[in-house]
C-alpha positions as semicolon CSV with decimal commas, in nm:
position;residue;x (nm);y (nm);z (nm)
1;M;-11,749;0,993;4,188
2;R;-11,645;1,344;4,086
3;V;-11,388;1,394;3,809
4;G;-11,208;1,714;3,714
5;L;-11,180;1,766;3,339
6;L;-10,906;1,970;3,171
7;S;-10,804;2,031;2,812
8;D;-10,584;2,249;2,593
9;V;-10,342;2,368;2,858
10;H;-10,109;2,493;2,585
11;A;-9,805;2,556;2,804
12;N;-9,985;2,820;3,010
13;R;-9,857;2,743;3,359
14;V;-10,023;3,046;3,518
15;A;-10,366;2,936;3,395
16;L;-10,307;2,570;3,485
17;E;-10,207;2,658;3,841
18;A;-10,512;2,885;3,874
19;V;-10,742;2,604;3,759
20;L;-10,590;2,346;3,991
21;D;-10,607;2,588;4,284
22;D;-10,971;2,669;4,206
23;M;-11,085;2,311;4,147
24;P;-11,298;2,164;4,426
25;T;-11,213;1,826;4,574
26;V;-11,244;1,552;4,313
27;D;-11,166;1,180;4,300
28;A;-10,965;1,205;3,977
29;V;-10,852;1,451;3,708
30;L;-10,841;1,380;3,333
31;C;-10,686;1,586;3,053
32;A;-10,803;1,586;2,690
33;G;-10,469;1,685;2,543
34;D;-10,261;1,968;2,400
35;V;-10,043;2,014;2,703
36;V;-9,783;2,198;2,493
37;G;-9,795;2,462;2,222
38;Y;-9,839;2,839;2,195
39;N;-9,737;2,958;2,543
40;P;-9,403;2,982;2,730
41;W;-9,405;2,697;2,985
42;P;-9,432;2,358;2,810
43;A;-9,195;2,181;3,049
44;A;-9,364;2,314;3,363
45;C;-9,708;2,207;3,240
46;V;-9,586;1,860;3,147
47;D;-9,422;1,828;3,488
48;I;-9,735;1,936;3,676
49;L;-9,952;1,676;3,503
50;R;-9,684;1,405;3,531
51;E;-9,631;1,465;3,901
52;R;-10,004;1,455;3,968
53;G;-10,044;1,139;3,761
54;V;-10,316;1,295;3,544
55;P;-10,423;1,057;3,264
56;T;-10,377;1,261;2,944
57;V;-10,440;1,195;2,576
58;M;-10,237;1,328;2,284
59;G;-10,352;1,651;2,123
60;N;-10,246;1,774;1,782
61;H;-9,976;2,005;1,923
62;D;-9,848;1,721;2,139
63;R;-9,838;1,500;1,829
64;M;-9,638;1,757;1,632
65;L;-9,382;1,766;1,910
66;A;-9,369;1,389;1,937
67;S;-9,335;1,340;1,561
68;G;-9,069;1,605;1,505
69;R;-9,295;1,775;1,252
70;N;-9,460;2,117;1,271
71;F;-9,762;2,308;1,148
72;G;-9,778;2,468;0,806
73;A;-9,935;2,811;0,775
74;N;-10,007;2,889;1,142
75;G;-9,706;3,090;1,261
76;M;-9,815;3,104;1,623
77;A;-9,863;2,727;1,634
78;Q;-9,527;2,672;1,463
79;A;-9,348;2,891;1,715
80;G;-9,511;2,714;2,008
81;V;-9,401;2,371;1,888
82;R;-9,045;2,493;1,823
83;H;-9,038;2,643;2,172
84;A;-9,152;2,313;2,324
85;Q;-8,890;2,121;2,123
86;E;-8,624;2,348;2,271
87;R;-8,747;2,345;2,632
88;L;-8,848;1,986;2,708
89;D;-8,586;1,749;2,842
90;A;-8,566;1,383;2,740
91;D;-8,801;1,256;3,013
92;E;-9,061;1,525;2,942
93;R;-9,037;1,458;2,570
94;T;-9,085;1,083;2,627
95;W;-9,396;1,149;2,836
96;V;-9,549;1,346;2,550
97;E;-9,445;1,088;2,291
98;D;-9,613;0,812;2,492
99;L;-9,950;0,985;2,526
100;P;-10,231;0,770;2,383
101;R;-10,485;0,868;2,117
102;E;-10,769;0,788;2,357
103;H;-10,813;0,685;2,719
104;V;-11,101;0,485;2,865
105;T;-11,139;0,499;3,241
106;C;-11,382;0,481;3,534
107;D;-11,472;0,117;3,462
108;G;-11,535;0,196;3,096
109;R;-11,779;0,477;3,169
110;V;-11,561;0,764;3,044
111;K;-11,371;0,798;2,717
112;V;-11,130;1,084;2,657
113;V;-11,009;1,191;2,311
114;H;-10,873;1,523;2,195
115;D;-11,072;1,592;1,880
116;H;-11,334;1,336;1,767
117;P;-11,364;0,965;1,846
118;D;-11,326;0,865;1,479
119;R;-11,190;1,167;1,289
120;V;-10,841;1,278;1,386
121;D;-10,799;1,657;1,405
122;H;-11,169;1,723;1,346
123;Y;-11,298;2,024;1,541
124;T;-11,609;1,891;1,714
125;Y;-11,796;2,210;1,801
126;P;-12,097;2,205;2,036
127;H;-12,350;2,201;1,752
128;E;-12,204;1,861;1,654
129;F;-12,249;1,707;1,997
130;A;-12,477;1,409;1,944
131;P;-12,545;1,067;2,095
132;E;-12,386;0,909;1,788
133;L;-12,047;1,022;1,920
134;L;-12,086;0,792;2,217
135;G;-11,979;0,431;2,205
136;D;-12,018;0,202;2,505
137;E;-11,916;0,481;2,741
138;D;-12,153;0,707;2,936
139;V;-11,935;1,015;2,892
140;L;-11,722;1,137;2,602
141;V;-11,468;1,407;2,688
142;L;-11,334;1,618;2,400
143;G;-11,106;1,919;2,359
144;H;-10,947;2,081;2,051
145;T;-11,204;2,359;1,985
146;H;-11,120;2,555;2,302
147;V;-11,496;2,610;2,342
148;Q;-11,654;2,507;2,672
149;A;-11,984;2,317;2,637
150;H;-12,167;1,999;2,726
151;R;-12,484;1,822;2,619
152;R;-12,671;1,544;2,791
153;F;-12,863;1,278;2,599
154;P;-13,053;0,967;2,708
155;E;-12,746;0,770;2,593
156;G;-12,496;0,979;2,793
157;V;-12,301;1,304;2,799
158;V;-12,063;1,477;2,557
159;V;-11,848;1,742;2,722
160;N;-11,570;1,980;2,627
161;P;-11,431;2,137;2,945
162;G;-11,293;2,428;2,745
163;S;-10,934;2,544;2,727
164;V;-10,720;2,600;3,033
165;G;-10,453;2,796;2,853
166;Q;-10,611;2,958;2,548
167;P;-10,992;2,994;2,557
168;R;-11,160;3,078;2,228
169;D;-11,517;3,140;2,336
170;D;-11,483;3,514;2,406
171;D;-11,420;3,455;2,777
172;P;-11,053;3,501;2,873
173;R;-11,086;3,312;3,200
174;A;-10,932;2,965;3,219
175;A;-11,189;2,688;3,172
176;Y;-11,242;2,347;3,325
177;A;-11,532;2,121;3,423
178;I;-11,641;1,885;3,697
179;L;-11,815;1,560;3,602
180;D;-12,030;1,378;3,858
181;L;-12,058;1,016;3,751
182;D;-12,330;0,943;4,004
183;D;-12,590;1,151;3,818
184;L;-12,397;1,232;3,494
185;S;-12,408;1,603;3,571
186;V;-12,147;1,851;3,450
187;E;-12,046;2,178;3,615
188;E;-11,869;2,425;3,385
189;H;-11,617;2,644;3,568
190;R;-11,415;2,954;3,480
191;V;-11,138;3,115;3,681
192;A;-10,956;3,444;3,625
193;Y;-10,576;3,444;3,618
194;D;-10,296;3,694;3,555
195;V;-10,311;3,720;3,177
196;N;-10,067;4,011;3,172
197;R;-9,805;3,791;3,336
198;V;-9,841;3,544;3,050
199;V;-9,828;3,820;2,787
200;T;-9,500;3,944;2,936
201;A;-9,359;3,591;2,944
202;V;-9,460;3,537;2,579
203;E;-9,262;3,846;2,483
204;K;-8,956;3,744;2,687
205;A;-8,962;3,397;2,529
206;G;-8,956;3,550;2,180
207;L;-9,293;3,400;2,088
208;P;-9,527;3,584;1,849
209;E;-9,696;3,890;1,997
210;G;-10,037;3,761;1,894
211;T;-9,996;3,454;2,113
212;G;-10,017;3,669;2,422
213;N;-10,258;3,934;2,298
214;R;-10,530;3,686;2,203
215;L;-10,550;3,571;2,565
216;R;-10,690;3,907;2,670
217;D;-11,003;3,855;2,460
218;G;-11,046;3,479;2,485
219;R;-11,010;3,422;2,114
């Protein structure tokens, strides 16, 4: 069984469409959260995942939207949440509000969380990948750091597919991964997309200039 893994779409429809077009044939797709935030198309990204029936967990930006709260010092994050609050209709908002903290699938073999299985909002960078993160599952899928990586242990695999909509590992291409449950292998993928189109849309939406500019450098 082959599973497509997504995370941190962050309202970047252009990147999400590029990833889905590039993705080889898989049996299922999973998303590790943060569908909204930062970029101009929160409603379109929610709709794409809803229509495809992609099991998705709640990221921290999704949670801010669902709770009616917002970030403190991060102006770009604040603006992205406000933009999502303005653009999502009632059905789209309900979909985000109903996203679970974690999702276990594939007969219990795969667990998906956004940040860390036990520590909400913790940034689990690749140097922290360890077998202790795994519970009964064979594969733990994480997001949140926007850094693509995976590690395989005798106990199983920990994988972050990277960010679709806002990579932060110095590679501006949209990131995703393919998990093969037959041999517990992971393929890390990157796909180029029209970043300038997103930058222009960020400006037209009145979002902070830095939100678009950072996409050019993958940071």
